[in-house]
C-alpha atoms as one frame of an Amber mdcrd trajectory, in Angstrom:
protein
  11.150 117.976 235.789  13.622 116.058 233.821  16.305 112.936 233.998  19.528
 113.898 234.356  21.371 111.302 232.182  25.876 111.189 232.886  27.539 108.726
 231.418  31.376 108.298 232.432  32.233 107.895 228.787  34.978 104.276 228.544
  33.670 101.030 229.348  32.833  98.433 227.090  34.436  98.086 223.216  32.463
  97.334 219.936  34.534  93.780 219.444  35.053  92.651 223.349  37.345  93.592
 225.602  38.035  96.779 228.193  38.354 100.019 226.990  40.308 102.207 229.644
  40.913 105.477 227.510  43.633 107.277 227.647  46.502 106.574 230.208  49.151
 107.987 231.516  51.776 106.112 233.855  48.948 104.561 236.321  46.385 106.184
 235.417  43.638 104.881 233.680  41.167 107.631 232.137  38.290 105.195 232.437
  38.511 104.824 235.952  39.201 109.183 236.902  35.763 109.278 235.307  33.675
 106.545 237.111  35.137 107.653 240.221  33.963 111.482 239.525  30.384 110.514
 237.518  30.457 108.433 241.310  30.585 111.629 243.168  28.516 113.450 240.434
  25.359 111.239 241.334  24.256 111.363 244.751  25.017 114.665 244.161  22.880
 115.589 241.745  19.845 112.958 243.730  20.556 115.071 247.028  19.166 118.015
 245.828  16.287 116.317 244.427  16.893 115.748 240.782  16.737 111.590 239.003
  19.767 110.598 238.041  20.281 107.792 235.145  23.900 106.511 235.328  24.688
 104.681 231.843  26.254 101.084 232.960  29.946 100.953 232.488  30.554  97.754
 230.705  28.379  99.775 227.378  30.520 100.747 224.288  29.602 103.431 222.910
  27.248 102.845 220.365  25.481 100.632 223.046  25.260 103.965 225.362  23.581
 105.771 222.722  21.267 102.731 222.251  20.829 102.604 226.289  19.773 106.563
 226.182  17.821 105.961 223.614  15.901 103.639 224.555  14.676 105.009 227.836
  14.602 108.693 227.060  11.368 111.706 227.741  11.083 114.772 227.260  13.167
 116.954 229.210  15.860 114.844 230.118  19.151 116.020 229.055  22.566 113.477
 228.293  26.131 114.825 229.529  29.173 112.018 228.933  32.441 113.089 231.170
  36.088 112.435 229.291  39.755 113.418 230.557  41.885 112.436 227.006  45.291
 113.245 226.985  47.394 114.869 223.911  51.320 114.440 223.105  51.956 117.736
 224.781  51.781 118.204 228.330  51.037 122.418 228.497  47.534 121.406 226.718
  45.192 121.523 229.457  41.303 123.032 230.452  37.537 121.974 230.071  35.837
 122.095 227.260  31.885 121.573 225.798  31.879 120.083 222.407  28.000 120.289
 220.979  26.220 119.462 217.798  26.761 121.927 215.445  24.977 124.656 214.623
  22.673 124.164 217.470  22.511 127.531 219.150  20.430 127.087 222.213  23.026
 123.799 222.863  26.334 126.521 222.918  24.723 128.287 225.309  23.792 125.323
 227.459  27.784 123.606 227.011  28.240 127.221 227.830  26.395 127.073 231.432
  28.594 123.754 231.963  31.597 125.609 232.072  30.810 128.880 233.743  29.460
 126.164 236.735  32.956 124.215 236.695  35.581 126.871 236.552  33.211 128.884
 239.212  33.929 126.355 241.841  38.098 125.347 240.216  39.072 128.960 238.922
  42.571 127.539 238.395  40.652 125.521 236.062  41.303 126.947 232.115  37.321
 127.629 229.996  38.615 126.445 226.999  35.322 127.482 225.890  32.270 125.102
 224.171  32.647 123.849 220.410  30.904 122.584 218.371  31.781 119.287 217.080
  33.078 119.468 214.088  35.815 121.335 215.778  36.838 117.885 216.800  39.745
 115.653 215.473  36.973 113.802 212.817  34.034 116.852 212.645  31.206 114.387
 214.153  30.525 113.315 217.612  28.136 110.459 218.159  27.281 111.125 221.869
  26.412 114.390 220.101  24.804 113.203 217.953  22.802 109.907 217.319  21.638
 110.412 221.361  17.669 110.972 220.697  18.255 114.079 223.749  19.892 116.972
 224.339  23.521 116.062 225.143  27.323 117.188 225.852  30.674 115.922 225.481
  32.428 117.362 228.215  35.994 116.986 228.639  36.450 118.560 232.352  40.861
 117.991 231.786  44.077 116.770 230.527  45.260 113.903 232.752  47.773 114.575
 230.211  48.046 117.560 231.836  50.534 116.860 235.701  48.004 120.774 237.385
  44.926 118.727 235.233  45.869 115.346 236.806  46.689 117.043 239.965  42.656
 118.221 240.023  41.433 115.445 238.593  42.630 112.858 241.440  43.261 115.735
 244.654  39.747 118.033 243.772  37.704 115.223 242.774  34.543 116.472 244.299
  35.484 120.189 243.784  35.124 118.835 239.884  31.658 116.558 240.815  30.161
 119.711 242.434  31.502 121.860 239.915  29.133 119.105 236.945  26.430 118.834
 239.092  25.983 122.759 239.550  26.229 122.771 235.712  23.242 119.579 235.454
  20.825 121.652 237.379  20.835 124.720 235.870  20.746 123.002 232.198  18.638
 120.829 233.401  15.968 123.328 234.342  16.583 125.094 231.488  15.118 122.496
 229.322  12.722 122.211 231.513  12.243 125.652 231.176  11.694 126.423 227.904
  10.240 122.256 227.234  11.823 119.515 225.187   7.854 118.097 224.376   7.237
 116.308 221.068   3.319 117.081 220.529   4.103 120.000 218.867   7.190 120.599
 216.611   7.927 124.796 216.060   7.851 125.043 212.107  10.757 126.485 211.123
  12.334 128.499 207.777  14.083 127.035 204.770  16.321 128.183 202.278  17.916
 126.145 200.012  19.960 128.216 197.000  19.066 131.877 198.526  15.839 130.406
 197.259  13.438 130.170 200.064  11.268 126.846 200.514   7.625 125.801 199.429
   8.256 123.838 202.474   8.702 124.374 206.240  10.615 122.221 208.613  10.990
 121.624 211.621  12.984 121.946 215.609  14.033 119.317 217.366  15.231 119.859
 220.754  16.905 123.103 218.840  18.289 120.976 215.113  16.411 122.285 212.399
  15.052 118.848 210.297  13.395 119.225 206.796  11.186 116.642 204.734  12.805
 113.900 203.708  11.392 115.174 199.848  14.190 118.153 199.988  17.327 115.465
 201.066  15.593 113.795 197.529  15.451 117.213 195.886  19.148 118.024 196.524
  20.565 114.174 195.154  21.291 113.376 199.003  20.520 109.095 199.468  20.430
 108.483 202.937  19.056 104.931 202.891  22.550 102.800 203.879  23.075 105.403
 206.490  21.454 104.077 209.947  22.900 107.049 212.015  20.786 110.145 210.202
  17.862 110.205 212.140  14.018 110.507 210.825  11.413 111.579 212.589   8.376
 111.634 211.660   5.478 114.056 212.537   1.853 115.281 211.310   2.444 112.401
 207.962   5.364 113.602 206.602   9.433 112.106 206.960  12.163 114.657 208.338
  15.819 114.735 209.043  18.484 116.277 210.671  19.781 118.834 208.772  23.559
 119.190 210.174  23.455 115.808 209.169  23.668 116.608 205.473  26.813 118.433
 205.635  28.955 114.815 205.870  27.637 114.082 202.016  28.710 118.589 201.376
  25.821 120.057 201.548  26.859 123.219 203.776  24.265 124.130 206.010  23.825
 127.141 208.033  21.115 128.265 210.665  19.826 131.613 211.767  18.847 132.700
 215.431  16.495 135.722 214.784  14.378 134.060 211.260  14.468 131.226 212.407
  15.998 130.298 208.465  18.295 126.669 207.912  20.102 127.392 205.255  21.467
 124.958 202.762  23.476 125.132 199.550  24.098 122.211 197.176  25.545 124.570
 194.459  29.523 125.125 196.254  32.470 126.555 194.894  33.994 122.946 195.203
  32.908 120.226 192.906  31.967 116.963 196.274  33.394 114.254 193.756  37.088
 116.013 193.436  36.583 117.314 197.120  38.493 114.439 198.486  41.218 114.166
 195.228  44.733 114.506 196.508  46.247 115.647 193.394  44.401 118.539 192.248
  44.919 122.498 192.823  43.449 124.969 195.694  40.734 126.772 195.952  41.947
 129.106 198.485  43.641 132.063 199.063  46.554 133.222 200.817  44.894 135.319
 203.376  42.433 132.482 204.274  45.109 129.479 204.947  46.732 132.535 207.139
  43.277 133.693 209.382  42.501 128.991 209.197  46.474 128.895 210.831  45.771
 131.779 213.396  41.942 131.118 214.402  43.309 127.634 215.450  46.636 128.636
 217.000  47.090 132.199 217.856  50.957 131.483 218.022  51.304 129.833 214.851
  52.254 132.422 212.156  55.205 134.244 214.751  58.003 131.002 213.892  56.651
 130.123 210.645  54.932 133.736 208.827  55.413 132.435 205.135  54.213 128.884
 205.783  51.187 129.474 204.154  52.738 131.647 201.368  55.227 127.551 200.864
  52.140 125.109 200.721  50.549 126.545 197.540  54.165 128.067 195.718  54.712
 125.003 195.973  52.373 122.571 195.730  51.025 124.205 192.682  54.323 123.709
 190.887  53.778 119.668 192.067  50.051 119.754 191.653  49.070 118.999 194.283
  45.911 120.100 196.537  47.489 122.723 198.987  44.502 122.782 200.653  44.981
 119.708 201.480  48.314 119.327 202.018  48.156 122.085 204.789  44.977 120.550
 206.363  47.426 117.313 206.659  49.687 120.162 208.179  47.165 121.529 210.869
  46.652 117.339 211.999  50.075 116.541 211.914  51.767 119.422 213.889  48.616
 120.189 215.710  48.266 123.829 214.130  51.656 124.370 214.201  52.004 123.471
 218.234  53.973 120.563 217.452  54.162 119.167 221.439  55.025 114.775 219.750
  57.942 113.434 218.652  58.800 116.122 216.257  59.943 118.897 216.974  59.569
 122.279 215.702  63.272 123.096 214.604  63.179 119.934 212.057  60.694 121.888
 209.772  58.855 118.638 209.723  54.937 119.739 208.615  53.866 116.004 206.964
  55.995 113.948 210.135  57.700 112.419 207.656  59.918 109.246 208.641  63.857
 108.968 208.118  64.836 106.743 206.256  66.680 103.774 208.742  63.605 104.490
 210.813  65.101 107.242 212.996  62.844 107.683 216.009  62.775 111.329 215.672
  61.398 111.320 211.597  63.286 113.035 209.386  64.608 116.591 209.833  64.888
 119.637 206.776  67.145 122.278 206.937  64.601 125.686 206.193  60.725 125.881
 206.380  60.139 125.505 202.443  62.358 122.476 202.141  59.923 120.954 204.745
  57.315 121.657 203.340  58.418 120.087 199.629  59.091 117.030 200.880  55.860
 116.365 202.215  54.430 117.696 199.596  56.323 115.371 197.167  55.695 112.190
 199.562  51.654 113.196 198.573  52.682 113.251 195.312  53.839 109.935 195.557
  51.077 107.916 196.903  48.993 110.368 194.602  50.159 110.414 191.414  52.614
 108.076 189.124  53.517 111.860 187.492  57.141 112.340 187.857  58.392 114.923
 190.419  59.118 118.494 189.345  61.750 119.749 191.137  64.532 116.851 192.705
  63.426 115.115 195.395  64.203 115.923 197.795  61.802 113.659 200.767  63.802
 110.606 202.325  60.666 108.298 201.588  59.988 109.007 198.666  61.150 105.976
 196.956  59.572 103.208 198.901  55.845 104.584 197.483  54.105 102.245 195.321
  53.210 105.718 192.837  49.826 105.602 192.546  48.560 103.887 195.210  45.976
 106.435 197.421  44.579 109.000 195.187  42.395 109.828 197.876  42.423 111.645
 200.954  41.055 108.583 203.218  43.132 105.962 201.352  46.316 107.542 203.096
  44.776 106.011 207.390  46.188 102.933 207.710  49.409 103.694 205.054  50.298
 107.714 206.475  49.040 106.746 209.551  48.149 104.049 211.551  45.034 105.915
 212.532  41.963 103.926 210.914  40.148 107.452 210.485  43.334 109.489 209.447
  41.583 110.557 206.138  38.546 111.163 208.335  40.393 114.137 210.385  42.116
 115.778 207.297  38.697 115.869 206.274  37.620 117.381 208.652  39.984 119.726
 209.101  39.661 120.946 205.481  35.898 120.636 205.635  36.453 123.220 208.531
  38.689 125.094 206.354  36.415 125.800 203.829  33.678 127.149 205.397  35.571
 129.384 207.605  36.223 130.457 203.702  32.689 130.082 202.339  33.061 127.737
 200.433  30.819 125.639 201.800
């Protein structure tokens, strides 16, 4: 039987100090997860499992290094979180797994089912790939060499979840322990030893590739020679794991997604499919000025997939973004993706209300605390598009300005999405969050 690693998710920070995670009133995420973890560990040990608890003074990267240095075949690793949202109505448990890994998705579902079996009143938000998160990547899922999952056991910002985590902590711990026990047994049954990796097929641009890949912990790995042929240079990317097996160097296929290579997996045929010939030019994907690539229906479907009631109040929003952005020469896919980030797919719940028709989080002149307000959805979209154009272009507006802060922007200072970080938002990952949504939009539309 393999061992179980468990991390409380917060500890030392990269630059020193202490990472408390989300804070709600006098409750901080780090302490809550430590208390929960400290109930899970002895419970599993009482059942005969060997459990390694990650030290709480390690940063996120140090946690991964600590686990990797001790990893053995058949081991598994779990990190637990309990974040906070600006919208207190958001609640429930989620388990994140590395994208394109069918087996890990099954493991994530196993963990969730065990937890909600102990706590039926806790909503199951489902198992989700790490590409569905804010920046489209979870280091714990990607960089840990073991089969690894990150679980959101609830949200401290929701009173019901917070009550469960604090007043029924023992039941939460038992649910997590049940899931980990089942997961560990499943992995040990299938075996993850590295003595002889299974081979897999590779398809590139709809053609069968002459060499085979390998499967490690249910993740597809491809030969480095193929990576070079795709024109991807990984020499300066230390996060991409390399494995030497029978004289050949392999890399994890899913990491090529960050280099605008489409990666998908077909489980029945055990084939990893790569596409480098895409409808969208990789060099143009993050340029704010340009044309969009999706249809109105594709935008509607994407929005509804992320929020079933999104189109109830704003049924014409995809159409408005296509029309208003096209007039000003702004890429409507980028503007639409930014709207999804700013409004949480039209759930709002933060300082800005749906009634303000403010889809870009635009501030009011004079520092108004509630942000700008617009009389209609069309004018709200127009203002958003115009503000993007202010940052990305020196060209004059085609339509009369309705963006209240257009004149304060240094024109053309941020032609790329990543350059909005620290400008449009103080979040240093703001551009990455928009790009993560944009890539998911293009994947859902079959363009990536």
